[in-house]
C-alpha positions as CSV (number, residue, x, y, z in Angstrom):
1,M,0.0,0.0,0.0
2,I,1.3,3.4,-0.9
3,S,2.2,5.6,2.1
4,L,-0.6,8.0,2.8
5,F,1.9,10.4,4.3
6,A,3.7,10.6,1.0
7,L,0.4,10.8,-0.9
8,F,-0.9,13.8,1.0
9,V,2.2,15.9,1.2
10,N,3.2,15.5,-2.4
11,L,1.2,18.5,-3.8
12,Y,1.4,20.2,-7.1
13,A,3.3,23.5,-7.4
14,F,2.1,26.4,-9.6
15,S,3.8,29.4,-10.9
16,D,1.7,31.6,-8.6
17,D,2.5,29.6,-5.5
18,K,4.0,31.6,-2.6
19,D,6.8,30.5,-0.4
20,L,7.8,31.7,3.1
21,F,10.5,34.0,1.8
22,Q,8.3,35.7,-0.8
23,L,5.6,36.4,1.8
24,Y,8.3,37.8,4.1
25,Q,9.4,40.2,1.4
26,E,5.8,41.3,1.0
27,A,5.4,41.7,4.7
28,L,8.5,44.0,4.9
29,A,6.8,46.4,2.5
30,N,3.2,46.2,3.8
31,D,3.1,45.2,7.4
32,P,1.6,48.2,9.3
33,M,3.3,47.3,12.6
34,L,6.7,47.2,11.0
35,S,6.0,50.5,9.0
36,S,4.9,52.1,12.3
37,E,8.2,51.1,14.0
38,R,10.2,52.3,10.9
39,Y,8.7,55.8,11.1
40,Q,9.3,55.8,14.9
41,N,12.9,54.9,14.2
42,E,13.3,57.6,11.7
43,A,11.7,60.1,14.0
44,V,14.1,59.3,16.8
45,K,17.1,59.8,14.4
46,E,15.8,63.4,13.8
47,L,16.7,64.0,17.5
48,V,20.4,63.8,16.4
49,N,20.0,67.0,14.4
50,Q,18.1,68.6,17.3
51,G,21.0,67.7,19.6
52,R,23.6,69.2,17.3
53,A,21.6,72.4,17.1
54,L,22.3,72.9,20.8
55,F,26.0,73.6,19.9
56,L,25.3,75.9,16.9
57,P,24.8,79.6,17.0
58,T,21.3,81.1,17.2
59,V,20.3,84.3,15.4
60,S,17.2,86.3,16.3
61,A,15.9,89.5,14.9
62,T,13.2,91.9,16.0
63,M,11.5,94.9,14.5
64,N,9.1,97.4,15.9
65,Y,7.0,100.3,14.8
66,D,4.7,102.4,17.0
67,D,2.3,105.3,16.0
68,R,2.0,107.2,19.3
69,N,-0.6,109.9,20.2
70,Q,0.0,111.4,23.7
71,A,-1.4,114.2,25.8
72,R,0.8,115.9,28.3
73,K,0.8,118.6,31.0
74,F,3.9,120.5,32.2
75,L,3.9,121.3,35.9
76,N,6.7,123.8,35.7
77,T,5.0,127.3,35.8
78,D,8.2,129.3,35.1
79,A,7.1,132.0,32.5
80,S,10.5,132.0,30.9
81,L,9.9,128.4,29.6
82,G,6.5,129.2,28.1
83,S,7.8,129.5,24.5
84,S,10.5,126.8,24.8
85,L,10.6,124.3,22.0
86,F,10.6,121.6,24.7
87,T,7.4,122.8,26.4
88,R,5.4,124.0,23.5
89,G,2.0,122.3,23.1
90,T,0.0,119.8,25.2
91,K,-0.3,117.0,22.6
92,A,2.3,114.9,20.8
93,D,1.7,112.8,17.7
94,Y,4.9,110.9,16.6
95,D,6.4,107.7,15.3
96,A,8.9,105.3,17.1
97,Y,10.6,102.4,15.3
98,G,13.6,100.2,15.4
99,Y,15.2,96.8,15.0
100,S,17.7,94.6,16.8
101,V,19.8,91.5,15.8
102,I,21.3,89.2,18.4
103,I,23.7,86.3,17.7
104,R,24.3,83.8,20.5
105,Q,27.0,81.1,20.4
106,P,27.1,78.5,23.2
107,L,30.6,78.1,24.6
108,F,30.0,75.8,27.5
109,N,26.8,74.0,28.3
110,Y,27.2,70.7,30.2
111,S,23.5,70.0,30.1
112,A,23.4,70.4,26.3
113,F,26.4,68.1,25.9
114,S,24.7,65.5,28.1
115,T,21.5,65.8,26.1
116,Y,23.3,65.1,22.9
117,K,24.9,62.0,24.4
118,K,21.5,60.9,25.6
119,I,20.1,61.3,22.1
120,L,22.8,59.1,20.7
121,S,21.8,56.4,23.2
122,Q,18.2,56.9,22.2
123,T,19.0,56.3,18.5
124,S,20.8,53.1,19.4
125,L,17.8,52.0,21.5
126,A,15.4,52.8,18.6
127,D,17.6,50.6,16.2
128,K,17.3,47.7,18.6
129,K,13.6,48.0,18.9
130,Y,13.2,48.1,15.1
131,H,15.3,45.0,14.9
132,L,13.1,43.3,17.4
133,V,10.0,44.1,15.5
134,Q,11.6,42.6,12.4
135,Q,12.4,39.4,14.3
136,D,8.8,39.4,15.7
137,L,7.5,39.7,12.1
138,M,9.7,36.7,10.9
139,M,8.4,34.6,13.8
140,K,4.7,35.6,13.4
141,L,4.7,35.1,9.7
142,S,6.4,31.7,10.0
143,E,3.8,30.6,12.6
144,L,0.9,31.6,10.3
145,Y,2.6,30.0,7.2
146,F,3.0,26.6,8.9
147,D,-0.4,26.9,10.6
148,A,-1.9,27.5,7.2
149,L,0.0,24.5,5.7
150,L,-1.3,22.3,8.6
151,A,-4.8,23.6,8.0
152,K,-4.5,22.7,4.3
153,D,-3.1,19.3,5.2
154,K,-6.1,18.7,7.4
155,V,-8.5,19.6,4.6
156,E,-6.8,17.1,2.3
157,L,-6.6,14.4,4.9
158,I,-10.4,14.7,5.6
159,Q,-11.2,14.6,1.9
160,A,-9.0,11.5,1.6
161,Q,-10.7,10.0,4.6
162,R,-14.1,10.6,3.2
163,L,-13.1,8.9,0.0
164,A,-11.8,5.9,2.0
165,I,-15.1,5.8,4.0
166,N,-17.1,5.9,0.8
167,E,-15.1,3.0,-0.6
168,Q,-15.6,1.1,2.6
169,L,-19.4,1.9,2.4
170,K,-19.6,0.5,-1.1
171,E,-17.8,-2.6,-0.1
172,A,-20.0,-3.0,3.0
173,E,-23.2,-2.6,0.8
174,V,-22.0,-5.4,-1.4
175,K,-21.5,-7.7,1.5
176,F,-24.8,-6.6,3.0
177,D,-26.6,-7.5,-0.2
178,A,-24.9,-10.8,-0.1
179,G,-26.1,-11.3,3.5
180,L,-22.6,-11.4,4.9
181,I,-22.9,-8.4,7.3
182,S,-25.6,-6.6,9.2
183,I,-27.1,-3.2,8.6
184,T,-25.0,-1.9,11.5
185,D,-21.9,-1.8,9.3
186,I,-23.8,0.3,6.7
187,N,-25.2,2.8,9.3
188,E,-21.8,3.2,10.9
189,A,-20.1,4.1,7.6
190,K,-22.9,6.6,6.8
191,T,-22.7,8.2,10.2
192,K,-18.9,8.5,9.9
193,N,-19.3,10.1,6.5
194,D,-21.8,12.7,7.8
195,L,-19.4,13.6,10.6
196,M,-16.6,14.0,8.1
197,E,-18.7,16.6,6.3
198,I,-18.8,18.7,9.5
199,D,-15.1,18.3,10.1
200,L,-14.4,19.3,6.5
201,L,-16.4,22.5,6.9
202,N,-14.5,23.5,10.0
203,A,-11.1,22.6,8.4
204,V,-11.9,24.8,5.4
205,K,-12.9,27.6,7.7
206,D,-9.7,27.4,9.6
207,L,-7.6,27.5,6.4
208,K,-9.4,30.6,5.2
209,I,-8.9,32.3,8.6
210,K,-5.1,31.5,8.5
211,K,-4.9,33.0,5.0
212,R,-6.7,36.1,6.1
213,Q,-4.3,36.5,9.0
214,I,-1.4,36.3,6.5
215,Q,-3.2,38.9,4.4
216,A,-3.3,41.2,7.4
217,I,0.5,41.2,7.4
218,T,1.4,41.1,3.7
219,G,-1.5,43.2,2.4
220,S,-2.7,40.6,-0.1
221,L,-4.5,37.3,0.1
222,P,-2.1,34.5,-0.6
223,G,-2.9,31.8,-3.1
224,R,-1.4,28.3,-2.8
225,L,1.3,28.0,-0.2
226,K,4.3,25.9,-1.1
227,P,4.3,22.8,1.1
228,L,7.1,21.2,3.1
229,M,9.0,18.4,1.4
230,S,8.5,15.0,3.0
231,S,12.2,14.0,2.7
232,I,13.7,16.2,5.4
233,A,16.2,14.8,8.0
234,F,15.6,16.3,11.4
235,E,18.9,16.0,13.4
236,K,19.5,16.4,17.0
237,M,21.2,19.6,18.0
238,D,24.8,19.4,19.4
239,N,24.6,22.5,21.5
240,L,23.8,22.1,25.2
241,P,21.1,24.3,26.8
242,E,23.7,26.2,28.8
243,E,25.4,27.2,25.5
244,W,22.1,28.6,24.2
245,V,21.6,30.5,27.5
246,D,25.1,32.0,27.2
247,I,24.3,33.1,23.6
248,A,21.1,34.6,24.8
249,M,22.7,36.7,27.5
250,Q,25.0,38.2,24.8
251,N,22.6,38.5,21.9
252,S,19.0,38.5,23.1
253,T,17.5,41.6,21.5
254,A,15.1,42.1,24.4
255,I,18.1,42.1,26.8
256,L,20.1,44.5,24.6
257,I,17.1,46.8,24.5
258,K,16.9,46.8,28.3
259,D,20.7,47.5,28.5
260,S,20.2,50.5,26.2
261,E,17.3,51.7,28.4
262,I,19.7,51.6,31.4
263,D,22.2,53.6,29.3
264,V,19.6,56.2,28.4
265,A,18.6,56.4,32.1
266,Q,22.2,57.1,33.1
267,K,22.4,59.8,30.4
268,E,19.2,61.4,31.8
269,I,20.9,61.7,35.2
270,D,23.8,63.5,33.5
271,V,21.4,65.9,31.8
272,R,19.7,66.8,35.1
273,R,23.0,67.2,36.8
274,G,24.0,69.7,34.1
275,E,21.6,72.1,35.7
276,Y,24.2,72.5,38.5
277,F,26.7,73.9,36.1
278,P,27.0,77.4,34.7
279,T,26.5,78.2,31.0
280,V,28.7,80.4,29.0
281,D,27.6,82.1,25.7
282,A,29.2,84.5,23.3
283,L,26.9,87.4,22.3
284,A,26.9,89.9,19.5
285,S,24.1,92.3,19.0
286,R,23.1,95.4,17.0
287,R,20.2,97.7,18.0
288,R,18.9,100.7,16.2
289,T,15.9,102.8,17.5
290,W,14.3,106.1,16.3
291,D,12.0,107.8,18.6
292,K,10.8,111.5,18.1
293,G,9.5,111.5,21.6
294,G,7.0,114.3,20.9
295,Y,9.7,117.0,21.2
296,A,11.4,119.2,18.8
297,F,14.4,116.9,18.8
298,G,13.8,113.2,18.5
299,L,15.9,110.3,19.9
300,R,18.1,108.1,17.8
301,N,19.9,105.3,19.5
302,Y,22.6,103.1,17.9
303,S,24.1,100.2,19.9
304,D,26.6,97.5,19.0
305,T,27.5,94.9,21.7
306,F,30.1,92.1,21.8
307,G,30.7,90.1,24.9
308,V,30.4,86.9,26.9
309,E,27.4,86.0,29.1
310,V,27.8,83.7,32.1
311,S,24.7,82.3,33.8
312,I,25.3,80.7,37.2
313,P,22.5,78.7,38.9
314,I,22.6,79.4,42.6
315,F,19.4,78.1,44.3
316,E,16.1,76.9,42.9
317,G,14.5,75.6,46.0
318,G,16.0,72.1,45.7
319,L,14.3,71.4,42.3
320,T,17.5,70.2,40.6
321,S,18.5,67.9,43.4
322,S,15.0,66.3,43.4
323,K,15.2,65.8,39.6
324,V,18.6,64.1,39.9
325,R,17.3,61.8,42.7
326,E,14.2,61.0,40.6
327,A,16.4,60.0,37.6
328,E,18.6,57.8,39.7
329,L,15.6,56.0,41.1
330,L,14.2,55.4,37.6
331,K,17.6,54.0,36.6
332,N,17.6,51.6,39.5
333,K,14.0,50.5,38.5
334,T,15.3,49.8,34.9
335,I,18.2,47.8,36.3
336,Q,15.9,45.6,38.3
337,E,13.7,45.1,35.2
338,S,16.8,44.0,33.3
339,E,17.6,41.4,35.9
340,G,14.1,40.0,35.8
341,L,14.2,40.0,32.0
342,K,17.4,38.0,32.0
343,R,15.9,35.4,34.2
344,Q,12.8,35.2,32.0
345,V,14.9,34.9,28.9
346,E,16.9,32.1,30.4
347,L,13.7,30.2,31.3
348,Q,12.3,30.8,27.8
349,V,15.5,29.5,26.1
350,R,15.5,26.4,28.2
351,E,11.8,25.8,27.5
352,S,12.3,26.3,23.7
353,Y,15.3,23.9,23.8
354,L,13.3,21.2,25.6
355,K,10.4,21.6,23.1
356,L,12.9,21.2,20.2
357,Q,14.3,18.0,21.7
358,T,10.9,16.7,22.4
359,N,9.8,17.4,18.8
360,L,12.6,15.1,17.6
361,S,11.3,12.3,19.7
362,E,7.7,13.0,18.6
363,I,8.7,12.9,14.9
364,E,10.3,9.5,15.4
365,A,7.4,8.2,17.4
366,Y,4.8,9.4,14.9
367,Q,6.7,7.9,12.0
368,Q,6.6,4.6,13.8
369,A,3.0,5.1,14.7
370,L,2.2,5.8,11.0
371,R,3.9,2.6,9.9
372,S,2.1,0.6,12.5
373,S,-1.3,2.2,11.6
374,E,-0.7,1.4,7.9
375,L,-0.1,-2.2,8.8
376,Q,-3.1,-2.2,11.1
377,L,-5.3,-0.9,8.4
378,Q,-4.1,-3.5,5.9
379,S,-4.7,-6.4,8.3
380,T,-8.1,-5.0,9.3
381,Q,-9.2,-4.6,5.7
382,L,-8.0,-8.1,4.9
383,G,-9.9,-9.4,7.9
384,F,-13.1,-7.6,6.8
385,Q,-12.8,-9.1,3.3
386,E,-12.4,-12.6,5.0
387,G,-15.4,-11.9,7.3
388,L,-13.3,-11.8,10.4
389,R,-13.6,-8.0,11.0
390,N,-16.5,-5.6,10.7
391,S,-16.8,-2.1,9.2
392,V,-16.5,-0.4,12.6
393,E,-13.0,-1.9,13.0
394,V,-12.0,-0.8,9.5
395,L,-13.2,2.7,10.1
396,N,-11.4,2.9,13.4
397,A,-8.2,1.7,11.7
398,Q,-8.6,4.3,9.0
399,Q,-9.1,7.0,11.7
400,M,-5.9,5.9,13.4
401,L,-4.0,6.1,10.2
402,F,-5.2,9.6,9.4
403,S,-4.6,10.8,13.0
404,A,-1.1,9.5,12.9
405,T,-0.5,11.2,9.5
406,Y,-1.9,14.5,10.9
407,D,0.2,14.3,14.0
408,L,3.4,13.6,12.0
409,L,2.7,16.6,9.8
410,A,2.1,18.8,12.8
411,S,5.2,17.6,14.6
412,R,7.4,18.5,11.6
413,Y,5.9,22.0,11.4
414,H,6.3,22.4,15.2
415,Y,10.0,21.4,15.0
416,L,10.8,24.1,12.4
417,L,8.8,26.7,14.4
418,N,10.5,25.8,17.7
419,L,13.8,26.0,16.0
420,L,13.0,29.6,14.8
421,D,11.6,30.4,18.2
422,L,14.8,29.2,20.0
423,K,16.8,31.5,17.7
424,H,14.3,34.3,18.3
425,K,14.7,33.9,22.1
426,V,18.5,34.0,21.9
427,G,18.5,37.0,19.5
428,T,20.1,35.3,16.4
429,L,17.0,35.0,14.2
430,S,17.7,36.5,10.8
431,V,16.6,36.5,7.2
432,Q,19.1,33.8,6.6
433,D,17.1,31.4,8.8
434,I,13.9,32.2,6.7
435,E,15.9,31.4,3.5
436,D,17.3,28.2,5.0
437,I,13.8,26.9,5.9
438,N,12.5,28.1,2.5
439,K,14.8,25.6,0.9
440,F,12.7,22.8,2.4
441,L,9.6,24.0,0.6
442,M,8.5,22.3,-2.6
443,V,9.5,24.2,-5.8
444,D,8.9,21.4,-8.2
445,A,5.9,19.2,-8.8
446,N,8.3,16.2,-8.8
447,E,9.5,16.9,-5.3
448,S,8.3,14.5,-2.6
C-alpha cells in the first residue's frame, strides 16, 4: 500500500505559489506594525539633528513700529519756559521704530552636551527596537505560514478519509446485499461520512482564517502555499542548553534593549546634573531705534555689543536635586527590570530547547505510529474481506491512520517553528534562517 503520508504531502506546485521568503518580502513592504516602527525609528534619528543644534549659534531679529498719540501737561510754571521748544503744546503725535539683531554662540553648556549623548543612546535603542519588530515579524509570519499548511493538510486528509469511507461503504453494501454483514456496518459508515462533512467545513474555515491572517500582514490574500518536502532529515542539536543560554545573554534583542534603556537612564541623570553647572555664551548684537518722543528733537539710539554672558545657577528651591534623585531611582528601576528579564529569557530559552528536543522524539514516534497504523489498516481490511472483522473496526483503523498522519505533519511544522523560536529567544534569528527553511519548501511538482 502506498504511504498516505507521501500521498498527501506531495502536492502540485504552480507558478503563482507563494513560499515563506516571498511572503516575508511582501510583509516587509506592507506590514503596518513594521512600518509604524520604521517611522518611529526615523523620527528618533531626527533627534540627532536637534541635539547638534544645541551647539550651533542662534540668530534672532526683532523689528518694531509704533504710532503714538499722547497728551501731556507741564507742571513747571516758570514763564520763561513758556515759549520753549521743549514745552510748546500739550499734545504729541509721533512715530517710534527700530530693530535689533542678536547672535548667541554657546561656549559651555554641560546639560546640552549630556542631552546630545542621551540622544545618541536613544537612537541606538530605537535601532534595537526596530530589529526586534523585524524578528517578531519573521516569527509571526512563519507561525501563520505553517499553521496554514497544517490547516490545508487537514482539509486534504479529511477529503481522503471521506473517500476511503465511501469506498468502505460501497464494499459494505455489497457484503450486506450478499447477506454477509448486518445493517449496523452500513449505518456506521454513513454516520462517519456525515461527521466527516462537518469536520471538512471546520477545516476549510480554519484554512481561510489563516490565509486572512497572512493577508493582514502582507496586504494581499495568498494563493497556494508551497508545502514542506517530506524528505527532510531532522537532526538532534549538538549545543547544550547552557550554551544557548550564554548566547542569549549576549545576543538577546530584548536584553540588549533593556541595557540600552539603562544607558539612556544614566544619560538622563547627567542631563539633570547639568543644571548645576554654569552656562557660557558669546553674544553679539546690534540695536537701532528712532523715537521722536513728541519733542522738537527726536531720539536716535545706535548700539553694537560684543561680549560673553555667564549664567550661574545658585538656588532653585531644591528642584535640581530632586530631579537628579528621581532620575537615579528610575535608573535603578530599569536595572531591576533588566535582571528580571534576563531570568525570564533564560527560562524561555530552556523551554524552547526542551520543546525542540521533544519534537525530535515526537517525529520518530509518529513515524513509527504511521507505519504501525498502515499495517493495522491493511490487516483489518483483509480481515473484513475474509469476514473476520466488521466495518467499525475498519473505520477505526482508518481514523488511526489519518490521525497518525496529521500528528506527524504537525510535529514536523512544530519542529521548524520551535527552531525559529529558539533562535528568536537568543536573538540570532535573521533573514538567513527564513531562507534556510525556505529551501525545504517544494518548488517542483516532482518533489516529494
